[in-house]
C-alpha positions, 0 to 999 in steps of 0.5 A, spaced: 796 758 855 793 761 861 787 758 864 787 753 858 780 750 857 778 743 853 775 745 847 768 742 849 768 744 856 768 751 860 772 747 865 780 747 865 784 741 864 787 742 871 780 742 874 777 736 870 783 732 871 784 733 879 776 732 879 777 725 876 784 724 880 780 725 887 774 721 885 779 715 883 783 716 889 779 711 894 781 706 888 788 707 888 788 707 896 785 700 896 790 698 890 796 700 894 793 696 900 791 690 896 798 689 892 803 692 897 801 693 904 797 686 905 803 682 901 808 686 905 805 684 912 804 677 910 811 676 908 810 675 900 814 681 898 820 685 900 820 693 901 820 694 894 814 690 893 810 694 898 812 700 895 811 698 887 804 700 886 805 707 889 812 707 884 808 705 878 802 710 879 805 716 883 812 715 879 808 715 872 804 721 874 810 725 876 813 723 869 807 726 865 807 732 869 815 733 868 814 732 860 808 737 860 812 742 864 818 741 859 814 741 853 811 748 855 817 751 858 822 749 853 818 747 846 813 752 846 816 757 850 811 759 855 815 761 860 810 766 863 805 760 864 804 758 872 807 751 874 800 748 875 798 750 868 804 747 865 803 741 869 796 740 867 797 743 860 794 736 857 791 730 860 797 726 861 798 726 868 791 723 868 793 718 863 799 716 867 794 715 873 789 711 869 794 707 866 797 705 873 790 703 875 789 698 870 796 695 870 799 689 872 802 689 879 807 684 876 809 689 870 817 690 870 818 697 872 823 699 867 819 697 861 813 700 864 816 707 865 820 707 858 814 705 854 810 710 858 815 716 857 816 715 850 809 714 848 807 721 852 813 724 849 811 722 842 803 724 843 806 731 845 808 732 838 803 728 834 797 729 838 792 724 841 790 721 835 788 715 839 787 713 846 794 714 849 792 710 855 790 704 851 796 705 846 801 705 852 798 698 855 798 695 849 805 696 848 807 694 855 803 688 854 806 686 848 813 687 850 812 683 857 809 677 854 815 677 849 820 677 855 816 673 860 808 673 860 803 678 863 798 676 868 794 680 873 794 676 879 799 678 885 803 673 888 798 672 893 793 671 888 797 666 884 799 662 890 793 659 891 786 657 888 780 661 890 773 660 890 770 667 889 763 669 891 759 675 889 762 679 895 769 678 893 768 681 886 764 687 890 770 689 894 776 688 889 779 681 892 779 678 885 785 679 880 785 685 876 789 692 875 793 695 881 787 699 882 781 697 878 778 691 882 773 694 887 766 695 884 763 698 890 768 704 890 768 704 882 760 705 882 761 711 887 767 714 883 762 714 877 756 717 881 761 722 883 763 723 876 756 724 874 754 729 879 760 733 878 759 733 870 766 731 869 765 724 865 761 722 858 756 718 862 753 716 856 759 712 854 760 709 861 753 707 862 751 705 855 758 701 854 757 697 861 750 696 860 750 693 854 756 689 856 753 686 862 747 684 858 751 680 852 756 677 858 749 675 862 746 672 855 753 668 854 754 666 861 746 663 861 747 659 854 754 656 856 754 656 863 760 660 864 761 664 870 758 671 869 762 675 874 769 672 872 768 674 865 765 681 867 771 682 871 777 679 868 780 684 864 778 691 867 772 692 863 768 696 868 774 701 870 776 702 862 769 703 860 768 708 866 775 712 865 779 710 859 773 710 854 771 716 856 777 720 855 776 727 854 780 728 847 779 721 843 772 719 845 765 722 841 762 728 844 755 728 840 750 725 844 748 719 838 756 719 837 757 717 845 751 712 844 754 709 838 761 709 841 759 705 848 755 700 844 761 699 839 766 698 845 762 693 848 761 689 842 768 689 840 770 688 847 766 681 847 768 679 840 775 680 842 775 677 849 775 670 845 782 672 842 785 675 848 781 676 854 786 681 857 787 686 851 780 685 849 777 692 852 784 695 851 784 694 843 776 695 843 777 702 846 783 703 842 780 701 835 774 705 836 778 712 838 781 712 831 774 713 828 771 718 833 772 724 829 768 720 823 763 718 827 761 725 830 762 728 823 757 723 820 752 724 826 753 732 825 752 732 818 746 727 818 742 731 824 744 738 820 741 734 813 734 733 817 734 740 820 733 742 812 
């Protein structure tokens, strides 16, 4: 298992995951400030509230790494594998970090960690047949809604009525996931992913561009706020980091284009059913057909060459 490499890349899972984690670190730091430090300094939360965003993101990563380690050492019995390779034997640490980024700061800690742990353990035995991040989010959202609701606004944002301007959206002052709202930092991260070739950039670009176009047309026709629709459900972050999951997204060029368009169209359609879950459900559903899409496109290309 040493130097384990992702099947379609010459880089190891460790390298890919660490690169992506480093690039979202500024977003995480801002999210910790916005949903922890700022609230504590203004007496909206106690010490637990101050630490909660750190606990959710870092705690999830620790659990994911521990699951990977125990699975490698005690289930697969790879006792000679070094600790780093064992910790990053799958993309689970990255998954936990990304889930924490798009999660509501209001989530119940116990529900969050129980669901995350169970789904990560199950995926170790049955494989990542669907997008793990979206599946975990969907379960957490469902349970949270049943026992008391689910909303992105932190206690400060929920306590007042704001009239957001363009700059507020760009620097992440609007409600959203813990570390997914800062558009400028997200763009910088996307550029970094493209430069380091650690992202399926085609999926990100196609899904975001097509979604922006659809929402723009809709907002012009209906006079609804373009930016509020675009940013209300983590779509930009999900299209950038979650939809491009190394395992459950398409890898052929045409497959990635179709994947990105499908995610944007389905997200917009589902927006009218459940705005928060729309991109989560879209990516989850499309991820179930990834292999079919790539296989069909591969066969079509092969037939054309004959």
